N, C-alpha and C positions, 0 to 999 in steps of 0.2 A: 504494503499497501503502500504509494507516493502525495505527500501532504504539499500543495500547491498554494500560495499564500496569493490571495487574489484582494488585499489590504495596500490600502496609499498609504504612502509617508508622510506621516505629517513632522515639516520640518517648519520652528518661529520664523528660521529665516527667510523661509521664503516669502514672506512678506517683502519683504525687500526687490526677489526679482517680479516681482505682480507689477503689471502694469500699472501706473499710473489710475484709470482708466475704471481699473478693474478695482480699484480696489473695497466697490462697496462692498466687495461677495466676502469681504475675508473673513465674515465667521465662520464659516462654511468649509474653508477650505485650511483655514492659517490659525492655527492657539496662543493664543500669549502666555509663552514661559517665561514666569519669574526663576530664571537656575540661582541654590542654594546650593554654594559647593562646598567640600571638606574643611576648604585647607581658609574659609574663610568667614562669612554669616556661619557655615555648619559645626564649625568654631565655638564662634561666640555661643548660641543656643543653645548646643551644651555647659558651656562654662560656665553659663547661668541658670542649666536645668540644673543640675550634681551641685552648684556650686565651687567649682574647680578653677584651676589655667592651662590655658594649651597647655602646656608644661604635664600636665596630668595624663593625655590622649595622648595614641599610637600618633608620631610620628603630628604631632599639633593637630592635629585634623581632628573632624565630629563627623557630623551623618552629610551625605550628601542628599538636596530635595529639590525639588520645585512645586513652588504653586502657580496653577492654572486656571487659564477662564477662556470655557469654548464654547459653543452653539450645540444643543441637539444636533444637529445637522451637520458638525464639521464633519468632514472626509467621508470614507467611506465610512453609512451609517443605515438606518434599518425605519424607515417609515414606517408608525406605524397610522390604524386608521382615523386617531384625534385628527394629524394631520390638514388631515381633507377635510374636514369639519365634524360638528358637533353630534355629526349623527351617519350612519351607514348602514344599506342598507334596510334600512327605517326604523333601526336599533341606536342604542346611543352608542359610540365610536368607544372600538379597543384603544389605551394605551401601551404605550410598549412594555409594559409590567404587567397589562390580561393577556399579550402573548405565551403560550407555552413554550417553549425552547423545544419542542421535535415538534411546533409547525415549521420550522427555520431550520431544521435538519432534513435532508428531503432531497432528491435527482435532480437533477440539471440539465437540463442540456445549451449550449454554447449556439444564437445564430449571428450569420457573419452577414453582417451587413454591408463590409467596406463599400463592395460594388451598388451596394444599390439604394444608399443615403444620399444627402449632401447637405453640406453646414449652413446650416442655418434653418436647414425644414427640416417640417414632420418626416415623419417615417408609414409611408401610406400601410396601410391592408397588404395589397400582393407580393409588394418586400418579405410585409413576416412571410405570407402563407408560401414563398418560395426558398426560403432561408428555412423554415422548417421542414420541407420538403426535400432540402437538400442536402440536413442531417440523416434521413432513413430510420428517424423514428419520431412518436408524436410524445407531443404533449402531454403527463399522465397527469393524473389527478392528485392536487396540493404540489406541484412540483416548480424550480426554478424556472425561468427561460432568465438570462446572460443577451443579453446585447453588444455583442464588439461594436465598434463605428468606426473605430480605426482611431478615437479619440489619445490612443496610446503613442501616437504620434507628435502627441506634443508636451512642452512643460509647460510649468505657468508662466512665464517669461512668455511663453508663444501665440500673439491673436489669435490664432486659432486652437485654442482651447479655451476658448470662450464664445468660440458659434459653432460651439456643436450642433446636429440633427437631433431633435426632440421626439419625442411619442406624443400625438396625438391622441384624445375621448376616443377614438376608433379604433384605433393601435390598444388599447392599453382596454379596454371589455373585451374584442379580438381573440388576446391572450389569456384576461380568466375565464370568457366563455368558453373557451380551449383545456380550462383546467387551471392553469396556471396561481400561484396561492402566489408565488414571488417571482416581483419581475426588478432585473438587474440591470444597469447599464454600466459602459465605461466613463460616460458621457458627465460632467459635473452636472448637468440635472438631470431626470427625465423629460422634458415639456424643453420643450424648442423653448429660445436664450428668451431673457422676459422683454429685449432689447426689440426683439422680431415677434413678438405677441406684443406688446405695446401699440407695432406700426397698424399692422393687420387688422384690431384695435379700432384705429383713430381711424385706416379705412376704412372699415368696414361697421361701425359703431353694432357690429356683431356680439353679445357676451359671448358666446360660443367660443370666442378666442383666448379669454382670458382663462390659464393654467389648468386645458382642456385635457389634459391627461394624469394630472391629478385629480382633478378632479371628477375622475371619472371612475375613482377612488369609494363617491359615495354612492355609488351603487352598488359598484361591486368591491364587496372584500379583497383584498391585495393588500400585498405588505411589498413598497416600492426600494431598493439596496440602488443608491447615487454613486459616482467615483469609485468602482468596481479598475484591477487594476489587472495587469497578467493572466488576462485573456487566454491571448496566446499561447499556454501555458497549457488550455485545456482541449481535451477531445471533445468533439462538435458533442456526444454524450457516453454516456454509460459512465457516470460516477455520480458519487452525492456531494454535496454543497453542504457545509452548515455556517449559519450569520449567525454570529453574538453577540447578538447588543451587548452594556452596559445595563443593569438595571436600575434603570431613574425612575423611581415610581411616579406614573401617574403623569410623565412626557409622552410629549407626540412624535419621538423619536430620540436614538441614541448612535452615539457611534460603536462601529461594532469593525469586529475583526472576522474575516472570509476567507472560511479554507476549503476550501475541497478536496473530496477525498478520490484518488484515482485506482484500483487497481491497475498490479501489476502483472505485464503478461494476457 
């Protein structure tokens, strides 16, 4: 059994790499990290706690620590239905701690959409259907469908990172109706980029242009996972995948360690 990490690395230094215009999205991409290092503040804290001096500590050092500040939607994360609204399928929406861990460990399917989608555009049902057929597998009940859109080409400093293909209401419901419960993407967001949706709404006046991929989750309960990494390391099907979110009580999402379990041979 091979373990494949599908989680995007979080690095506070990424803020410096982001274009100025993209920093409004920093909360879901970059954690704020206040480091406490053994040789300075770590030693000071321990001296105050134990009533000792640095000479009493090994090499004059205390402990290492970090103070963190981040969004519940930071990095690779699992969206609970509460993220899409207060109700889902006519019932109160579940939070991240309402979701059983067993629901987040399931069969996985990777859809290669790299030649079937365009930056800033919605991913259509025909593209999804063709990608599913190409895998030679079926979307099973409770399974995870992971979209490989080609965003692995970009880092946070690249404009292309922020102009990604996104899902629509129709595409989201299509996958949900096939039985998928977890819907993942290698893009920053599940929907089209915010500026694209804003412009579409301004031109058409159609409220259906607003966050339609996520809002589809009010009609059919799904767990949306964004900012996946390393999908190229997976086969199209025949693997298990686990999405392990932090247990943040009553929250609409949580950062997650996402790991695929791929059988050898």
